[in-house]
C-alpha positions as CSV (number, residue, x, y, z in Angstrom):
1,X,-11.5,7.1,-14.0
2,X,-10.1,8.4,-10.9
3,X,-11.4,11.7,-9.0
4,X,-10.5,13.3,-6.0
5,X,-13.1,13.5,-2.9
6,X,-13.7,17.6,-2.2
7,X,-15.0,20.5,-3.9
8,X,-13.4,21.2,-7.4
9,X,-11.6,24.2,-8.6
10,X,-10.9,25.2,-12.1
11,X,-7.4,26.4,-11.5
12,X,-6.2,23.7,-10.0
13,X,-8.0,20.4,-11.2
14,X,-7.8,21.1,-14.7
15,X,-5.1,22.3,-16.9
16,X,-5.3,21.6,-20.9
17,X,-2.6,19.7,-23.0
18,X,-1.5,21.1,-26.1
19,X,-0.3,17.4,-27.6
20,X,-3.1,15.4,-28.5
21,X,-2.5,11.3,-28.9
22,X,-4.5,8.3,-28.7
23,X,-4.7,5.8,-26.2
24,X,-6.7,2.6,-25.1
25,X,-8.6,1.9,-21.8
26,X,-10.0,-1.5,-20.4
27,X,-13.1,-1.2,-19.5
28,X,-14.2,-5.1,-19.1
29,X,-13.5,-8.8,-19.3
30,X,-16.2,-11.2,-20.4
31,X,-16.2,-13.8,-17.6
32,X,-19.1,-16.2,-18.7
33,X,-21.5,-17.4,-21.5
34,X,-25.1,-16.3,-20.4
35,X,-28.0,-18.2,-21.8
36,X,-28.1,-20.0,-25.2
37,X,-27.8,-17.0,-27.8
38,X,-24.5,-15.6,-27.4
39,X,-24.8,-13.3,-24.4
40,X,-21.6,-13.0,-22.2
41,X,-21.4,-11.8,-18.8
42,X,-19.1,-8.7,-18.2
43,X,-16.9,-7.8,-15.3
44,X,-16.6,-3.8,-15.8
45,X,-13.6,-2.0,-15.3
46,X,-15.2,1.4,-15.9
47,X,-17.1,3.8,-13.8
48,X,-18.9,4.8,-17.4
49,X,-20.7,1.5,-18.4
50,X,-23.5,3.7,-19.8
51,X,-21.1,5.6,-21.9
52,X,-18.7,2.4,-23.0
53,X,-21.3,-0.3,-23.4
54,X,-23.5,0.9,-26.1
55,X,-25.2,-0.4,-29.4
56,X,-22.3,0.1,-31.8
57,X,-19.5,0.3,-29.7
58,X,-16.4,-1.5,-30.6
59,X,-13.8,-3.1,-28.7
60,X,-10.1,-4.4,-29.2
61,X,-9.8,-7.7,-27.4
62,X,-6.8,-9.2,-25.4
63,X,-6.5,-12.5,-25.9
64,X,-3.9,-15.5,-26.0
65,X,-1.8,-15.6,-29.5
66,X,-3.6,-18.9,-29.9
67,X,-7.0,-17.7,-29.7
68,X,-8.8,-17.4,-33.0
69,X,-9.9,-13.9,-31.7
70,X,-6.4,-12.7,-31.5
71,X,-6.4,-9.1,-33.3
72,X,-10.1,-9.1,-33.9
73,X,-12.7,-6.6,-32.6
74,X,-15.9,-7.0,-31.2
75,X,-19.1,-4.9,-31.9
76,X,-21.5,-4.5,-29.4
77,X,-25.3,-4.8,-30.5
78,X,-26.7,-4.5,-27.1
79,X,-26.5,-4.2,-23.1
80,X,-28.5,-5.2,-20.2
81,X,-28.4,-5.9,-16.7
82,X,-29.8,-9.2,-15.3
83,X,-29.9,-9.8,-11.7
84,X,-27.1,-7.3,-11.2
85,X,-25.3,-8.7,-13.9
86,X,-24.0,-6.7,-16.9
87,X,-24.6,-9.0,-20.1
88,X,-23.3,-8.0,-23.5
89,X,-24.6,-9.1,-27.2
90,X,-22.1,-8.9,-29.9
91,X,-22.0,-9.1,-33.4
92,X,-21.6,-12.6,-35.1
93,X,-21.8,-14.4,-31.3
94,X,-25.3,-16.0,-31.9
95,X,-25.1,-19.1,-29.5
96,X,-23.5,-20.5,-26.6
97,X,-20.6,-22.5,-28.1
98,X,-19.3,-19.3,-29.7
99,X,-19.5,-17.3,-26.8
100,X,-17.4,-19.9,-24.6
101,X,-14.4,-19.2,-27.2
102,X,-14.5,-15.5,-25.8
103,X,-14.4,-16.2,-22.0
104,X,-11.7,-14.6,-20.2
105,X,-11.1,-11.9,-23.2
106,X,-10.3,-8.4,-21.7
107,X,-12.5,-5.6,-23.8
108,X,-10.2,-2.5,-24.7
109,X,-11.6,0.9,-26.0
110,X,-9.4,3.6,-27.9
111,X,-9.7,7.1,-26.8
112,X,-7.7,10.3,-27.0
113,X,-5.4,10.3,-24.2
114,X,-6.0,14.2,-23.5
115,X,-9.7,13.8,-23.0
116,X,-11.1,14.3,-19.3
117,X,-13.8,12.8,-18.0
118,X,-17.2,14.7,-17.8
119,X,-17.0,14.9,-14.2
120,X,-15.2,17.5,-12.3
121,X,-12.0,17.0,-10.2
122,X,-11.6,13.5,-12.0
123,X,-9.0,12.0,-14.3
124,X,-8.2,8.9,-16.0
125,X,-5.3,6.4,-14.5
126,X,-3.4,6.6,-17.5
127,X,-3.1,10.6,-17.4
128,X,-2.0,10.3,-13.5
129,X,0.4,7.1,-13.8
130,X,4.3,8.5,-13.5
131,X,3.6,12.2,-12.9
132,X,6.1,13.9,-10.8
133,X,5.2,14.5,-7.1
134,X,6.4,17.4,-5.4
135,X,6.1,19.1,-1.9
136,X,7.2,22.6,-1.2
137,X,9.2,23.1,-4.2
138,X,10.9,19.6,-3.9
139,X,10.4,16.7,-6.1
140,X,9.6,13.5,-3.8
141,X,8.6,10.6,-6.1
142,X,6.4,9.5,-9.1
143,X,3.0,8.4,-9.0
144,X,3.4,4.6,-9.5
145,X,-0.2,3.8,-9.7
146,X,-3.7,4.4,-8.4
147,X,-5.1,1.6,-5.7
148,X,-9.0,2.0,-5.8
149,X,-10.6,2.1,-2.1
150,X,-13.8,2.2,-0.8
151,X,-13.6,5.6,0.7
152,X,-11.1,7.2,-1.6
153,X,-8.2,6.1,-4.2
154,X,-4.7,6.1,-2.8
155,X,-1.8,7.7,-5.0
156,X,0.9,5.0,-4.6
157,X,4.2,7.2,-4.8
158,X,7.4,5.9,-5.8
159,X,9.9,7.3,-3.2
160,X,13.5,5.8,-3.6
161,X,13.2,2.2,-2.8
162,X,9.9,2.6,-0.6
163,X,6.4,2.9,-1.9
164,X,4.0,6.0,0.2
165,X,0.4,5.7,0.1
166,X,-1.4,8.8,0.1
167,X,-5.0,9.5,-0.1
168,X,-6.1,11.0,-3.3
169,X,-8.1,14.0,-1.8
170,X,-8.2,17.6,-2.1
171,X,-6.6,18.3,1.3
172,X,-3.3,16.2,0.6
173,X,-3.5,17.0,-3.4
174,X,-4.5,20.2,-3.9
175,X,-3.1,20.4,-7.3
176,X,-2.9,18.3,-10.9
177,X,-0.8,19.9,-13.3
178,X,-1.1,17.8,-16.6
179,X,0.6,20.1,-18.8
180,X,3.7,20.2,-16.6
181,X,3.5,16.5,-15.6
182,X,3.3,16.9,-11.9
183,X,1.2,17.2,-8.9
184,X,1.6,19.3,-5.7
185,X,1.2,17.5,-2.4
186,X,0.7,18.5,1.1
187,X,1.2,15.2,3.1
188,X,0.5,14.5,6.6
189,X,3.8,15.1,8.8
190,X,5.9,12.5,9.0
191,X,4.6,10.6,6.0
192,X,7.9,11.1,3.7
193,X,10.3,11.4,6.6
194,X,12.6,8.5,8.5
195,X,11.8,8.8,12.3
196,X,13.8,11.3,14.3
197,X,15.5,9.3,16.8
198,X,14.9,12.5,19.2
199,X,11.2,11.7,18.8
200,X,11.6,8.3,20.1
201,X,9.6,7.6,23.3
202,X,12.2,8.4,26.3
203,X,13.4,5.2,28.7
204,X,11.0,5.2,31.8
205,X,12.5,7.2,34.6
206,X,14.6,5.0,36.9
207,X,14.7,1.9,34.4
208,X,18.4,2.0,34.3
209,X,18.8,2.5,37.8
210,X,16.4,-0.6,38.6
211,X,18.7,-2.5,35.9
212,X,21.9,-1.8,37.9
213,X,20.2,-2.8,40.9
214,X,19.2,-6.0,39.6
215,X,22.8,-6.8,38.4
216,X,24.2,-5.9,41.8
217,X,21.9,-8.3,43.6
218,X,22.5,-10.8,40.9
219,X,26.4,-10.5,41.6
220,X,25.9,-10.5,45.6
221,X,23.9,-13.8,44.9
222,X,26.7,-15.4,43.0
223,X,29.4,-14.2,45.6
224,X,27.2,-15.9,48.7
225,X,27.1,-19.1,46.5
226,X,30.8,-19.4,45.9
227,X,31.4,-18.7,50.0
228,X,29.3,-21.9,50.8
229,X,31.4,-24.2,48.5
230,X,34.4,-23.4,50.2
231,X,36.3,-22.1,53.3
232,X,34.9,-18.6,54.2
233,X,37.4,-15.9,53.8
234,X,39.1,-14.3,57.0
235,X,36.9,-11.2,56.6
236,X,33.7,-13.2,56.8
237,X,34.8,-14.9,60.1
238,X,32.8,-13.8,63.0
239,X,34.7,-11.4,65.6
240,X,35.8,-12.9,69.0
241,X,33.7,-11.7,72.1
242,X,35.5,-8.6,73.7
243,X,35.9,-10.8,77.1
244,X,37.0,-13.6,75.7
245,X,41.0,-14.4,75.9
246,X,42.5,-14.8,72.3
247,X,44.5,-18.0,71.9
248,X,48.0,-18.6,70.1
249,X,47.6,-19.4,66.5
250,X,49.5,-22.6,67.5
251,X,46.9,-23.5,70.4
252,X,43.6,-23.1,68.0
253,X,41.5,-26.1,67.9
254,X,42.2,-27.7,64.6
255,X,39.8,-28.2,61.9
256,X,37.8,-31.4,62.0
257,X,37.6,-33.9,59.2
């Protein structure tokens, strides 16, 4: 069973469904034999153990086809909690050896698919799965599944090739309309939109100029290195002193080896 956090409203949280069909709910799994008299520890998959696990409750079993329990049912005779562990007793299971044959079996119960939990503002997972998700008059996806979390459940919404996680709270999911197979959402801004390039953080002022200056310095350093490897260009030669008499080119001192 899944519910929203926040106050309930009859006009939004519940809409009757005209068609009545049957479905099955997974309520637990038998994890380990307990004691010598056929009892089994149960891993609960339900928020209503006091309703599901009562004397006379009948369970369908999900087991391998090779199991002797395939296509059979179990009827509960008693349900207790020992040291915080739920433990079940069943008809025909009178010793530990027989109980061992049921380890890992998943327990299912039959229920009207349209039945709503007694708690207000709550639904079963099968009632929410695959509902259309609408925002501001536009369908934005479907509910793929519900992920239970400590603070609140998360709706996993299939949006194209991606999945969007939306907290299942009244502020974001104000309307659940089972009759029309849809929910209305008011998600936080940006949850369903691609990032806008205009919203990207601007490059710091001067970053481009600093980069250009660094490249210019690197080019100058490379030019100096090239100059030391060969003769300096004429433009690099020092200018003669003003009072020195210039020599003819033929009288210039020859370069030394």
